[in-house]
Structure formats: structure tokens, C-alpha cells
C-alpha positions in Angstrom: 35.6 65.5 44.9 37.9 62.6 45.9 41.1 63.7 47.7 43.8 61.2 48.4 46.1 62.1 51.3 49.4 60.4 50.8 50.6 60.8 54.3 47.6 59.1 55.9 46.8 56.8 53.0 43.1 57.8 53.4 40.5 58.7 50.8 38.2 61.5 51.5 35.0 62.1 49.7 33.8 65.7 49.8 30.3 66.3 48.8 28.9 69.7 48.1 25.4 69.9 49.7 24.1 72.8 47.6 25.3 71.2 44.4 23.6 67.7 44.6 24.0 67.0 40.9 27.8 67.0 40.9 29.3 63.6 41.2 32.8 64.6 40.4 33.8 68.2 40.2 37.1 67.6 38.6 38.3 64.3 37.3 41.6 64.5 39.1 43.2 63.3 42.3 44.8 65.8 44.6 48.0 64.4 46.2 48.8 66.1 49.4 51.4 65.5 52.1 49.5 67.0 55.0 45.9 66.7 54.1 43.3 67.7 51.5 44.3 71.3 51.3 44.5 71.5 47.5 41.1 69.8 47.3 39.6 72.4 49.6 41.3 75.1 47.6 39.7 73.7 44.4 36.3 73.7 46.1 36.8 77.2 47.3 37.8 78.3 43.8 34.6 76.8 42.4 32.5 78.5 45.0 34.3 81.9 44.5 33.9 81.7 40.8 30.3 80.6 40.9 30.9 78.2 38.0 28.1 76.1 36.7 29.2 72.5 37.3 27.5 71.4 34.2 29.5 73.8 32.0 31.6 72.0 29.5 34.4 74.5 29.9 34.7 73.8 33.6 37.9 71.9 33.2 39.4 74.7 31.2 38.4 77.4 33.6 39.6 75.6 36.8 43.4 75.5 36.6 45.1 72.2 37.3 47.8 73.0 39.8 48.4 69.5 41.1 51.1 67.2 39.9 49.0 64.1 38.7 50.5 60.6 38.4 47.1 58.9 37.8 43.3 59.7 37.2 40.0 58.7 38.6 37.2 57.9 36.1 33.5 57.4 36.7 31.9 54.0 36.2 28.5 53.7 34.8 26.8 53.4 38.2 28.3 56.6 39.5 31.2 55.1 41.4 34.9 56.0 40.7 37.7 53.9 39.3 41.4 54.6 39.0 43.0 54.7 35.5 46.6 55.2 34.4 47.8 58.2 32.3 51.0 60.1 31.5 52.3 62.6 34.0 52.1 66.3 33.1 53.8 69.3 34.8 52.4 72.7 34.2 54.9 75.6 33.2 56.9 77.0 36.1 57.3 80.8 36.3 60.5 82.1 37.9 61.2 85.8 38.3 64.6 87.0 37.0 67.2 88.6 39.2 66.0 86.8 42.3 67.9 87.7 45.5 66.7 84.6 47.5 68.9 82.0 49.0 70.2 79.5 46.5 69.6 76.9 45.7 65.9 77.9 45.7 63.2 75.2 45.5 60.9 75.4 42.5 58.7 72.2 42.5 58.8 68.6 43.7 58.5 65.9 41.1 57.1 62.5 42.3 55.8 59.3 40.8 53.1 57.1 42.3 55.2 54.1 41.6 57.7 54.9 44.4 55.4 53.3 46.9 56.8 49.8 46.5 60.3 50.6 45.3 63.0 53.3 45.3 63.1 55.6 42.3 65.7 58.1 41.2 64.8 61.4 39.5 66.8 63.5 37.0 66.4 66.4 34.6 68.1 67.0 31.3 68.3 69.9 28.8 69.9 73.3 28.5 70.4 74.7 32.0 70.8 71.3 33.6 73.3 69.0 31.9 73.7 71.1 28.7 75.2 74.6 28.5 74.7 76.7 30.4 75.0 73.8 32.9 74.3 73.8 36.6 71.5 76.3 36.7 68.9 73.7 37.6 69.4 70.7 39.9 67.1 68.0 41.2 67.3 65.8 44.3 67.5 62.3 42.8 65.7 60.8 45.8 63.0 63.4 46.7 62.6 64.8 43.2 62.9 68.4 44.4 63.8 70.7 41.5 65.8 73.8 42.4 67.5 76.8 40.8 71.1 77.6 41.7 71.6 81.2 40.6 69.6 84.3 39.5 68.2 84.1 36.0 68.4 86.8 33.3 65.4 86.9 30.9 67.4 89.1 28.5 69.9 86.3 28.2 67.6 83.3 28.2 63.8 83.8 28.5 62.8 80.2 29.1 64.2 76.8 29.8 62.9 73.5 28.4 63.9 70.6 30.6 62.9 66.9 30.6 62.2 65.0 33.9 63.1 61.3 34.1 62.2 58.6 36.7 64.1 55.3 36.8 64.5 52.5 39.4 67.6 51.6 41.2 68.7 49.5 38.2 68.3 52.3 35.8 65.1 51.0 34.2 62.7 53.7 33.1 59.5 53.5 35.1 57.8 56.6 33.7 57.9 58.3 30.4 60.0 61.5 30.4 57.9 64.6 30.9 58.6 68.2 29.8 59.3 70.8 32.4 58.9 74.4 31.0 60.5 77.1 33.2 59.6 80.7 32.1 61.7 83.5 33.3 59.5 86.4 34.4 60.7 89.8 33.2 61.6 92.6 35.6 62.3 96.2 34.6 66.0 96.0 34.8 67.0 97.7 31.5 66.8 101.3 30.4 65.7 102.2 26.9 68.7 102.7 24.5 68.6 105.1 21.5 70.1 103.7 18.3 72.2 106.8 18.0 73.5 109.4 20.4 72.8 112.1 17.8 70.1 111.9 15.2 70.4 114.1 12.1 67.4 115.3 10.1 66.3 118.1 7.9 63.2 120.0 6.9 62.8 122.7 4.3 62.3 126.2 5.5 58.8 127.5 5.4 57.3 124.1 6.0 53.8 123.9 7.2 52.8 122.5 10.6 52.6 118.7 10.5 55.5 118.2 8.1 57.4 115.0 8.8 61.0 115.6 9.8 62.6 112.4 11.0 62.1 109.3 13.2 64.1 108.4 16.3 64.1 104.9 17.8 65.0 103.6 21.2 65.2 99.9 22.1 64.4 98.3 25.5 65.8 94.8 26.2 62.9 94.1 28.6 59.9 92.1 27.5 58.1 94.3 24.9 54.8 92.5 25.8 55.0 94.0 29.3 55.2 97.5 30.5 58.8 97.0 31.3 59.6 97.1 27.5 57.0 99.6 26.4 58.8 102.9 25.5 57.4 106.4 25.2 59.1 109.4 23.8 59.0 113.1 24.6 61.0 116.3 23.8 62.7 117.7 26.8 64.1 120.9 25.3 64.5 122.9 22.0 67.4 125.2 21.1 67.1 127.9 20.0 63.5 128.7 21.1 62.9 130.9 18.1 60.4 131.9 16.8 58.6 129.5 19.2 59.7 127.2 21.9 57.5 124.4 20.5 58.5 124.3 16.8 58.5 120.5 16.8 56.6 117.7 18.5 57.2 113.9 18.7 54.8 111.0 18.5 55.3 109.4 22.0 54.8 105.9 20.6 56.5 105.9 17.1 59.2 108.5 17.7 58.2 110.5 14.6 59.2 114.1 14.8 57.0 116.6 12.9 56.8 120.4 12.7 54.3 121.9 15.1 54.4 125.6 14.3 55.0 127.8 11.2 57.9 130.2 10.8 60.9 128.0 9.9 63.4 130.4 8.3 66.9 129.2 7.4 68.2 132.7 7.1 67.3 133.3 10.7 67.7 129.9 12.4 69.6 127.4 10.2 69.5 124.6 12.7 67.6 123.3 15.8 68.8 121.0 18.5 66.3 118.9 20.4 66.9 116.9 23.6 64.8 113.7 23.5 63.9 111.3 26.3 62.7 107.7 26.0 61.0 106.1 29.1 59.8 102.6 29.6 56.9 101.5 31.8 54.7 103.2 29.2 56.3 106.5 30.1 55.6 106.4 33.8 58.0 108.9 35.2 57.9 107.4 38.7 58.5 103.7 37.9 60.0 103.8 34.4 63.7 104.0 33.4 64.7 106.8 31.0 67.5 107.7 28.6 68.2 110.7 26.4 69.5 111.5 23.0 70.0 114.6 20.7 68.2 115.4 17.5 69.9 117.9 15.2 67.4 119.3 12.6 68.9 121.3 9.8 66.7 123.8 8.0 67.3 123.4 4.3 67.2 126.3 2.0 64.5 127.1 -0.5 64.7 129.9 -3.0 62.7 132.4 -1.0 65.1 135.3 -1.5 65.7 136.7 -5.0 69.1 138.2 -5.9 69.4 141.9 -5.5 71.9 144.2 -7.1 74.1 146.3 -4.8 73.7 149.4 -6.9 71.0 150.9 -9.2 73.5 151.7 -11.9 76.9 150.3 -12.9 79.5 151.8 -15.2 82.1 150.4 -17.6 84.3 151.4 -20.5 85.8 149.6 -23.4 88.2 150.5 -26.2 86.8 150.2 -29.7 87.6 147.1 -31.7 88.4 145.1 -28.6 86.8 141.8 -27.9 86.7 139.3 -25.0 87.6 141.8 -22.3 85.7 142.5 -19.1 83.8 145.8 -19.3 82.2 145.9 -15.8 81.7 143.7 -12.7 78.1 143.4 -11.5 77.6 142.4 -7.8 74.4 141.1 -6.1 73.4 139.9 -2.7 71.4 136.8 -2.0 70.4 135.6 1.5 69.9 132.0 0.4 72.6 129.4 1.1 75.7 130.1 -0.8 76.8 127.8 -3.7 73.4 126.4 -4.2 71.0 126.8 -7.1 68.9 129.1 -4.9 72.0 131.3 -4.5 73.8 131.1 -7.9 72.8 134.0 -10.1 72.1 134.2 -13.9 72.4 137.6 -15.5 70.4 138.5 -18.6 70.5 141.6 -20.7 66.9 142.4 -21.3 67.4 145.6 -23.4 70.0 147.9 -24.9 72.0 145.3 -26.9 70.0 144.3 -30.0 73.1 143.1 -31.9 74.4 140.9 -29.1 77.7 142.7 -28.6 77.8 142.0 -24.9 77.6 138.9 -22.7 77.5 138.3 -19.0 79.1 135.3 -17.3 78.9 134.4 -13.6 81.8 133.9 -11.3 81.0 130.7 -9.4 83.0 131.7 -6.3 81.7 135.3 -5.8 78.5 135.1 -7.7 79.5 138.3 -9.5 78.5 139.0 -13.1 81.3 139.7 -15.6 80.0 142.0 -18.4 82.2 141.1 -21.5 82.4 142.5 -25.0 82.1 139.7 -27.5 81.8 141.8 -30.7 83.9 144.8 -31.6 82.3 148.2 -31.3 83.1 151.3 -33.4 83.6 154.6 -31.6 82.7 156.4 -34.8 79.3 154.7 -34.8 78.4 154.3 -31.1 80.1 156.1 -28.3 78.1 154.6 -25.5 75.7 151.8 -24.6 73.0 151.6 -22.0 72.1 148.0 -20.9 69.2 146.9 -18.7 70.3 143.7 -16.8 68.1 141.4 -14.7 69.4 138.9 -12.1 67.7 135.5 -11.5 68.6 132.4 -9.6 69.3 129.0 -11.2 66.4 127.6 -9.2 62.9 129.0 -9.6 61.6 131.1 -6.7 59.5 129.5 -4.1 55.7 129.9 -4.6 54.5 133.3 -3.6 58.0 134.9 -3.9 58.4 137.6 -6.7 61.5 139.4 -8.0 62.1 142.6 -6.3 62.9 146.0 -7.8 66.5 145.6 -6.9 66.7 142.5 -9.2 67.2 144.8 -12.2 69.9 147.4 -12.8 71.3 149.7 -15.5 74.8 149.4 -17.0 76.3 152.3 -18.8 79.2 151.4 -21.1 81.4 154.2 -22.6 83.4 153.4 -25.8 86.9 154.8 -25.9 88.4 155.9 -29.2 91.7 154.4 -30.4 93.9 155.1 -33.4 92.6 152.6 -35.9 94.5 151.3 -38.9 93.9 152.6 -42.4 91.7 150.2 -44.4 92.1 149.5 -48.1 88.9 149.1 -49.9 88.3 146.8 -51.7 90.8 144.4 -50.2 92.0 142.6 -52.2 91.6 144.7 -55.3 91.6 142.9 -58.6 92.5 144.4 -62.0 92.9 142.8 -65.5 95.7 143.8 -67.8 97.5 142.5 -70.9 101.0 141.3 -70.4 103.8 143.0 -72.0 103.0 146.5 -70.7 106.2 148.6 -70.7 107.8 150.0 -67.6 106.3 153.2 -66.3 102.8 152.3 -67.2 100.1 153.5 -64.7 98.0 150.6 -63.6 95.6 151.8 -60.9 95.2 153.8 -57.7 95.1 151.7 -54.5 94.2 153.9 -51.5 93.1 153.4 -47.9 90.7 155.3 -45.7 91.3 156.1 -42.1 88.3 155.0 -39.9 89.1 157.8 -37.4 86.9 160.4 -38.8 87.5 162.6 -35.8 91.2 162.6 -36.2 93.0 164.5 -38.9 95.8 162.2 -40.0 97.9 161.9 -43.2 98.2 158.5 -44.8 101.3 157.3 -46.6 101.9 154.2 -48.7 104.6 151.7 -49.2 105.3 148.4 -50.9 105.5 145.3 -48.8 105.6 142.4 -51.2 106.4 142.5 -55.0 107.9 139.1 -55.9 109.0 140.1 -59.4 109.8 143.7 -58.5 107.4 144.9 -61.3 105.5 147.6 -59.4 105.9 150.8 -57.5 103.4 153.0 -55.5 103.2 156.7 -55.0 103.7 157.2 -51.2 101.1 160.1 -51.1 98.6 159.3 -53.8 98.7 155.5 -53.8 99.1 155.4 -57.6 100.6 152.1 -58.8 102.7 151.9 -61.9 105.1 149.4 -63.5 108.9 149.3 -63.3 109.3 146.4 -65.7 107.5 144.5 -68.4 104.7 142.3 -67.1 105.1 138.7 -68.3 102.3 136.2 -67.9 104.7 133.4 -68.4 106.7 134.4 -65.3 107.1 131.8 -62.5 105.8 134.3 -60.0 102.2 134.0 -61.3 99.7 131.6 -60.0 96.8 130.8 -62.3 97.6 134.0 -64.3 97.3 136.1 -61.2 100.2 138.3 -59.8 99.8 139.3 -56.2 101.4 142.4 -54.6 101.0 143.7 -51.1 101.0 147.3 -50.0 100.9 149.0 -46.6 99.2 152.3 -45.6 100.1 154.0 -42.3 99.0 157.2 -40.6 101.1 159.8 -38.8 99.8 159.1 -35.3 102.2 158.3 -32.4 102.5 155.4 -32.6 101.3 155.0 -36.2 98.7 152.5 -37.2 99.0 150.6 -40.4 97.0 148.4 -42.6 97.8 146.2 -45.6 96.1 145.6 -48.9 96.6 143.1 -51.7 96.5 144.0 -55.4 95.7 141.1 -57.7 96.7 141.6 -61.3 95.2 139.2 -63.9 97.5 139.2 -66.9 95.9 138.4 -70.3 98.0 136.5 -72.8 99.5 137.9 -75.9 101.5 136.1 -78.6 104.9 136.9 -77.3 106.5 133.5 -77.2 107.6 131.4 -80.2 107.0 127.7 -80.2 109.9 125.2 -79.9 110.2 121.5 -80.7 109.3 118.9 -78.0 110.9 116.7 -77.0 114.3 118.3 -77.6 116.1 114.9 -77.9 115.1 111.7 -79.5 116.7 108.3 -80.5 116.4 106.6 -83.8 117.7 103.3 -85.2 120.2 103.4 -88.1 118.2 100.9 -90.0 115.2 102.0 -92.0 112.6 100.2 -89.9 111.6 101.3 -87.4 113.0 104.8 -87.8 110.0 107.1 -87.4 109.8 109.6 -84.4 106.6 111.5 -83.3 107.3 115.1 -82.2 105.3 118.1 -81.2 105.8 121.7 -80.2 105.7 123.6 -76.9 104.4 127.2 -76.6 104.3 129.1 -73.4 101.3 131.1 -74.7 97.7 130.1 -74.5 95.3 129.4 -77.2 94.7 130.9 -79.7 98.3 132.1 -79.6 99.7 128.5 -79.5 98.6 125.6 -81.6 97.9 124.3 -84.1 101.5 124.6 -85.3 103.1 124.5 -88.7 106.3 122.3 -89.0 108.8 122.6 -91.8 112.4 121.4 -92.2 114.9 124.2 -92.6 116.6 124.7 -96.0 120.0 124.7 -94.6 122.1 122.7 -94.3 121.2 121.0 -97.6 121.6 117.4 -96.3 118.7 118.0 -93.9 116.0 117.7 -96.5 118.1 115.0 -98.2 118.2 112.8 -95.1 114.9 113.6 -93.3 111.3 114.1 -94.0 108.3 115.3 -91.9 104.8 113.9 -92.1 101.9 115.8 -90.5 99.8 113.7 -88.1 97.6 116.5 -86.6 97.7 120.1 -85.8 99.9 119.4 -82.8 102.1 116.5 -84.0 104.3 115.5 -86.9 106.4 112.4 -87.7 110.1 112.6 -88.4 111.5 109.8 -90.7 114.7 108.9 -92.4 114.5 109.7 -96.1 117.4 107.5 -97.0 117.8 103.8 -96.4 120.4 104.0 -93.6 122.3 106.5 -91.6 125.5 106.2 -89.8 125.4 106.1 -86.0 125.9 109.5 -84.4 124.2 112.6 -83.1 122.4 114.8 -85.6 121.0 118.3 -85.2 117.8 118.5 -87.3 116.6 122.1 -87.7 112.8 122.5 -87.8 110.9 125.7 -88.4 107.7 125.9 -86.2 105.1 128.6 -86.5 102.1 129.1 -84.1 98.6 130.2 -84.9 98.4 133.5 -82.9 97.5 136.9 -84.2 100.7 138.0 -85.9 102.1 134.5 -85.8 105.5 133.8 -84.4 108.1 131.4 -85.9 111.3 129.9 -84.6 113.9 127.5 -85.8 114.3 124.7 -83.3 117.0 122.0 -83.4 115.9 118.5 -82.7 118.8 116.4 -81.3 118.5 113.0 -82.9 120.8 110.1 -81.7 121.1 107.5 -84.4 122.4 104.1 -83.0 122.3 100.4 -83.8 119.3 98.7 -82.4 118.4 95.2 -81.3 115.4 93.3 -82.5 113.2 95.2 -80.0 114.3 98.6 -81.5 116.4 99.6 -78.5 119.9 101.2 -78.8 122.7 98.8 -77.7 125.8 100.9 -78.0 127.6 103.2 -75.6 125.9 106.2 -77.0 122.7 105.1 -75.3 124.4 104.9 -72.0 125.8 108.4 -72.4 122.3 109.5 -73.5 120.9 108.2 -70.2 123.0 110.6 -68.2 126.7 109.8 -68.2 128.6 112.0 -70.5 132.4 112.2 -71.2 133.0 114.8 -68.5 131.2 112.7 -65.9 133.3 109.6 -66.8 136.5 111.6 -66.6 135.5 113.0 -63.2 134.8 109.5 -61.9 138.3 108.3 -63.1 140.0 111.3 -61.4 138.3 110.5 -58.1 139.4 106.9 -58.3 143.0 107.9 -58.9 142.9 110.4 -56.1 141.6 107.7 -53.7 144.4 105.3 -54.7 147.0 108.0 -54.1 145.6 108.7 -50.6 145.7 105.0 -49.8 149.3 104.6 -50.9 150.4 107.6 -48.9 148.7 106.2 -45.8 150.5 102.9 -46.2 153.8 104.6 -46.6 153.3 106.7 -43.5 152.4 103.6 -41.4 155.5 101.7 -42.6 157.7 104.7 -41.7 156.1 104.9 -38.3 156.8 101.2 -37.7 160.5 101.6 -38.6 160.8 104.6 -36.2 159.2 102.6 -33.4 161.5 99.6 -34.0 164.5 102.0 -34.0 163.5 103.4 -30.6 163.1 100.0 -28.9 166.8 99.8 -28.1 166.5 103.0 -26.0 164.9 102.9 -22.6 162.0 105.1 -22.1 162.7 107.3 -19.1 159.4 106.4 -17.6 160.2 102.7 -18.0 163.7 103.1 -16.4 163.6 101.4 -13.0 166.9 103.0 -11.9 166.7 105.8 -9.5 162.9 105.7 -9.7 160.4 105.1 -6.9 157.9 102.5 -7.9 154.7 102.5 -5.8 152.8 99.3 -6.0 150.0 100.0 -3.4 150.3 96.5 -2.1 150.9 95.3 1.5 151.7 91.7 2.3 152.5 89.7 5.4 156.3 90.1 5.0 158.8 88.0 3.3 157.1 84.8 4.5 154.0 85.8 2.6 155.8 86.1 -0.8 156.2 83.2 -3.1 159.7 84.3 -4.2 162.9 82.2 -4.7 164.9 83.6 -1.8 167.9 81.4 -2.6 168.9 84.1 -5.1 169.5 86.6 -2.3 172.6 85.2 -0.7 175.0 86.5 1.8 178.2 87.9 0.4 180.3 85.4 2.4 178.4 82.5 0.8 179.5 83.4 -2.8 182.3 81.7 -4.6 185.5 83.6 -4.5 186.2 83.4 -8.2 182.7 84.6 -9.0 182.4 87.6 -6.7 181.1 90.6 -8.6 179.4 93.6 -7.3 177.0 94.0 -10.1 175.7 92.4 -13.3 176.0 94.2 -16.6 172.7 95.0 -18.2 171.7 94.7 -21.8 171.8 98.4 -22.4 175.5 98.6 -21.2 178.3 98.8 -23.7 181.2 96.6 -22.5 184.4 98.5 -23.2 186.9 96.8 -20.8 187.0 93.8 -18.6 185.0 93.7 -15.5 186.4 96.0 -12.9 187.2 94.7 -9.4 185.5 96.3 -6.5 186.7 96.1 -2.8 185.1 93.3 -0.7 183.7 93.6 2.8 184.1 91.1 5.6 181.1 89.1 6.7 180.9 90.9 10.0 182.6 94.3 9.6 183.5 96.5 12.5 182.1 100.0 12.9 185.5 101.5 12.3 185.9 99.8 8.9 182.7 101.2 7.4 184.2 104.6 6.5 187.2 103.0 4.8 185.0 100.6 2.9 182.8 103.4 1.5 185.8 105.5 0.3 187.3 102.5 -1.4 184.1 101.7 -3.1 183.8 105.3 -4.4 187.3 105.2 -5.8 186.7 101.9 -7.5 183.5 103.2 -9.1 185.2 106.4 -10.3 187.9 104.4 -11.9 185.4 101.9 -13.5 185.0 102.9 -17.2 182.0 100.6 -17.7 179.9 102.2 -14.9 177.3 104.8 -16.1 177.6 108.3 -14.6 174.6 107.8 -12.3 176.1 104.6 -10.9 179.1 106.5 -9.6 177.9 106.3 -6.0 177.2 102.8 -4.8 175.8 102.6 -1.3 175.3 99.3 0.4 174.1 98.3 3.8 174.9 95.2 5.7 171.9 93.5 7.2 173.7 90.8 9.2 173.6 87.1 9.0 170.4 86.4 10.9 168.0 87.2 8.0 166.5 84.2 6.2 166.9 86.1 3.0 170.6 86.9 3.6 172.3 90.1 2.7 171.0 92.3 -0.1 174.4 94.0 -0.6 175.0 92.1 -3.8 172.6 90.5 -6.2 175.2 88.1 -7.6 174.8 84.6 -8.8 176.3 81.7 -7.0 177.6 80.5 -10.3 179.9 82.5 -12.5 178.1 82.6 -15.8 175.2 80.3 -16.0 172.7 82.2 -13.8 169.3 82.4 -15.6 167.2 85.5 -14.8 164.2 84.5 -16.9 162.3 83.5 -13.7 161.8 87.2 -13.1 159.2 87.2 -15.8 157.1 84.8 -13.7 156.9 87.2 -10.8 154.3 89.4 -12.4 154.3 92.6 -14.6 156.3 94.6 -12.1 159.4 92.4 -12.6 159.0 92.1 -16.3 161.3 95.0 -16.9 164.0 93.5 -14.8 163.6 90.3 -16.8 164.0 92.2 -20.0 167.1 94.0 -18.7 169.0 91.0 -17.1 167.6 88.1 -19.1 170.0 86.6 -21.6 173.1 86.6 -19.4 176.1 88.5 -20.8 174.9 88.8 -24.4 
């Protein structure tokens, strides 16, 4: 083994005396700083392992722990030579959570090319110059690689760095090599259960070994080491009934299974298990633990049959009643409520062969409602005894049988009620010939009382008799006629006459029943035929002038057609003007016998005889309207219009309505004109509501004073500014009647003294009293002097500055509230 000591630059050759065949133990060079320590270690390792030097796997079994920069190869003569190869650094293992002093040295990286020149070393990759940066640093001169902080394997389990060697000019002198740093795991994480509470279920009565549920805990430590190997165990069970070890858990998988028999939901519906998960393969001394809760619900199976609460139940029902509850059947079931193992189905197994009873289940209480679905008759059956069995919707669990309490007996007592009398048969049909005279006995229509055990008297009365043809004896029920029965009456339907009668007993309250009598009336020849149609039209010209007619008979065959038609002998012109031609047994043709006939309406008497036994004949009048016709054979005169529905009376009625309507319109117009005249006549008078004198007008408006109003204030002048010849106290209105010349009122001075006010008022009152043109309500004229400082002047007189040419039409421009003043004072003195 050749060892190169870098510090002494000396080559040592170490030969192994007892292994003479070995020329080179390991083709590698050990670089040491202080001597051939590593080489000696390699040699000691070979000796301790007792490895055969000739074994081909020697290089694989002896770890290479040196940092090589070059290699030594063997020549053909057994001497060594140095060869160049890439540098390789084995993985570096660093424990996590180290508490050493940082930075902590890991390894020194050197190149054998730094003998003659200075080199700089660097590392790159995540943890160095990439996030998370600054974890690993390297001395650029010595190549010492260090870690700066504790590592966390659960965060990053390994780092992949690359080492670089460059000269001082930055030129690469070695190819970059990979530096793998593995973070060695430590047991620093407890196992964590996925849930704090695990929920599971297992059917009651399950056998041992039945799977229940699986719980899982996760350890963030390395699962390949004992630090991350979790083991499970059950710490406690609650309740501990019927055994304290009802369940067990697989310590590796976390599967919980049943361990003992005896799970009974009715006794213990739920178990609670406290579980523990421990790492370090469950070692309680070194491992870390955590706990969780498992709640196991025992699900119900139908292992309890329903049982009746009594051996016999009782009920009662009135006869003829249906859809009423007769009795309530109650059961108990220990299974879970509102499940199929608890819900009960009731079956009547005997005692009801005709299906008169049914049992439904109340879903809330699980009670059975015995209901009568077909009416029962007290006179036939006074009581019923039913055998009822109770079962669950779900079948019973294997090995469970119905108990004796799953069947019971129900006794139903039938109560008698007063039943209505019943007509039999109902309806009753009889067949009679029509035309029977009044008082004829037809039949006896009686009713029977179903209450055989009650002695009651039945009475009869009539309910419906549309034609009022019948009467019934109130005691015997005998029906007779009160009028002649007529088959042709409109009250018959398909030759049947229906009448309804009532029978009632003497109970309190009485019961009653109705019956219908159907009378089929057979036809007799009691109706004579008559001509049909009763009115026809015919042209006054000979061609075409033939009309086909027939006869109508209310009777049926053979009392109707065929008919015999014959013109009457009177009046004599009938046979002279008309002739009948037989077409069939039902139809004949009426023709004009003469060449032409004047327009008009003709009554043609025709004798018609039916074919009944004892035939009946009748003279019928055919109304023939003869009129001029167009080339189509249609009437063109007024007579056709009248024939279509407008007679003389109708036309007169229409004319009267038109005249009445015109009179109403004329009266309305006259009333409106009179109203307009009255309105015009009243316009000269003032409506008291419109009179602005002595009235308070509320305008509901507030402004900013006189300066805010767009009024012509020049019209409100001070009295002293008026012309002397034009001074007047007031202006005569339109509604005043001028009788005399304008009266002169006393004048006030521009600035009166307080002592002159009283005299001025008395003088004004006397002047007003002596003025014949002043209305009575203007007898008191009160004025107040506002002084000369107002911009509007004095309001004591609303007089014009000019004597007669003042125009008050501008008042109409001040709005609707001044329009009345404009109407009163507009127009001057007119």
C-alpha cells in the first residue's frame, strides 16, 4: 500500500509480510496531513475483516473514506504509476437537531493542483446559494465545508451541493463534483392520530374476530428507522361490560376487531376505547406516544320480536259504520326505535273471513289501529273475535323466534243503531198504459225496517212527483193516480216517469229511507196527427208551385203513420184552387190547381187520419204564403220579410221606440238651453263666496316682504301726492248703480296730529252716511295712516294719479287671486 504524506512530501510503501502476493491492496492514494494514518487504518481494516486479497469484491467491501484527487496504477512489471481521474466525494451524514457550536466543520475539499498555484473553492445548490441559503458555507482558501445551523430532516432530508475549484483568475481547474449531505433522523416527533375521535360500528351479537374499524397514526420521523415505526395498543375500554376486553387492536395496522362475544345493543349501545400510538416500535422507555378515542356504536339487529302488552284487547263499533278506529293495539319492542327491526306489522290471522277489518301502524308510537273497512250488521253479527299477530318489517335474526306474546285476541262488540227503512226493490219498475183515469190503484211500494229487534211503525210520504200524478197511502204504501197519465208529457224520459217516496220510522230521532218508482207508460192512440210544417211559401206563378208536406203525431207506431191526407170540403174554393198528390205513406205534395193565384196568405184545411187502432182524424190548417218570386223561385216582396219574423206589431213597436227616443233627446236639449240662460242671468250677481269684500282670504304663502313681490308699487301713492282735482276716496265698482254724482269725503293732512284723528273719523262717518251711492256695508270706512317713510306710500286711498284714464287691467297679470279685482274694477267708470 502506497501512502503519500502531503506534509512531508514522502512516499511510504507498506508491505504486508504475511500476505506476500499482494502488490497493491487498494488502488488508491491516501492523502494525509500528519502521516499515513488512513493507510494504517485501511490495513487494520483488512486484517480485522480477514479479507482475501484476491477476492474480486475487495474494492466494494473496503470503504473508500479518503478524498482522492488522483490514482496509482500498476505497470506490467509490478511497479506503480500515477494516473489522473475525476475527484469523488462520498455522501456526508449529518445528524439533525445538532447542538454543537456553529459553524460546524463537515469535510475539507482539496485539489492536488494547488501545489503550484492558489485555488479558490466554492459550493452551489439548495442550502448554499439557493433557498434556503446560508445553511452550508465553504472556506474559499482551505476548502473547509461547514454547516451554520441545526438541520431538520422532516423539513429537508438531504442536500445536493456541487463543489467547484477555480484559480485566481476564475478559470476552472477541476470538474465540479457532487456533494451529497444526508440528514440523519432523530426521534423528535410524536405519532399523530389522523382524528381525535374515531367512529365505528359493529352489529350486536357479532362473533369474535369481526372487523370493526381501522385507526391510523402518522409519525413524521423516518419510517425506515425505529423513530418512525408506530405501534398501537388499547389503554382502556368503557364500559367494561360484559368483559373488559371486548375489542383488540392490531399493533401494526391499527385494525380494531371484536375479541369476545356478548355484544348486546339493548344492554350496552356504545363503547369508548382510549388508544395509544408509540414510535420506536412501541418501546415504552424510548418511544414517544400519543392517544386518541375510538367510539364504537353497537348497531341493532332484529333480535327482539314485538310483544303485545295484553293478552286480549277490546273494542266496539256501531253497525253500518266504516273507516272508524275500533281498538288500539300496543306492543313493546326492545330494538332501536324507528328502524325496520322496531316497526311492527299487524296481521289478522283468523276471525275475519270477509275482510271487514284492517290494521294500520302508527309510525310514531308503533301502535296498531284496528279499523272497520266494511259495514257490519248488528242483526247478523253482534260480535267478532280476531286473532292478531305482530311482526317486524325486518326479518328476525337467525335463531330468534316469535314469542307467545307476539299474538293476541281482539274482541269487537257491534252496537245496534236505528237503521233506515229500506225499499225493496229500489228502484221499483212497473209498466202501465197511458190514459189511466184518476184514482186508479197502481201498485204497493213498501219498505222494511232492518231493526228486527225493535218494534217500530213505518209511515210513507211522497218526495218527488214532477207531474203531480200520484199519491201514496201513508200506512199501507199503496200508490194510486190523481190525474190521467200521459205518455206524451214532457216529464217523461224515454217513456219512463220517475217518482220518489220516503219511508220513516217512529224512533227518536226517526230514520228514513227513500225509494224510486219507475213507471213505464205504454202508448195508446190518444193524439190526432197535424200537418207539418204549419207554414209554407209558394210562388204565384204555376211553376214552381208544388210543396211537400207531411204529418206529425205524438203517438208511436202503430198509432201514428202511415197517414191519410184529404182536402176539406169547405170552403168550396179549396178543392178548386188546390190539389194533393200522395208521395208516400208519410208525405204528400200540395199544388195549385189553377194557373195563377194572387199574392196573399191562404189557410188550406187538410184532413189527416192516422193508422192506429180506432184511428183518429183531425183537420189541420196549412198556412200558405203566396208571393211573387224571382227566377230562383224565392219570394221578393215584403210578405217574405214579414214571414221571416217581423210582423206589423213588431214594426209599430219599433217606430214607437224611435219616436220616444226623439222626444227624450228634444227635452234634454231644451233643458240644457234653459240652464244656460239661467246661468247667464246670474252672472251679473256676485256669488257670496266670490265677494272679496269683508272676507278673509288665506293664501298660505309667505314671501320676503314687499321687496320680494314683483308688483307695481307706483299705484300705491301717498294721499298728499295726488292731484287735488282728482282726489277721491274710492273707485266705483262695476256692480254699483250710480244714482248721484260722486260724493265728497273729508281729507286728512299728510301728517295729522293725534288730536285731529277723532274729528277726522267722525267727519268720515257722517260723509259716508250721507253718501247715497255707498252700499250699506260700506257705511264705516276706517283708514290708518302709515306715514311717509314707506316705499309703498300710504294705503289710505287706492286712487289713480290721473282723473279718469287709470287702467286696472294689469291686476289680471298678478295671478288668479287678483283676477276678481280685475273683473270688478276693470273697464273704468262704465
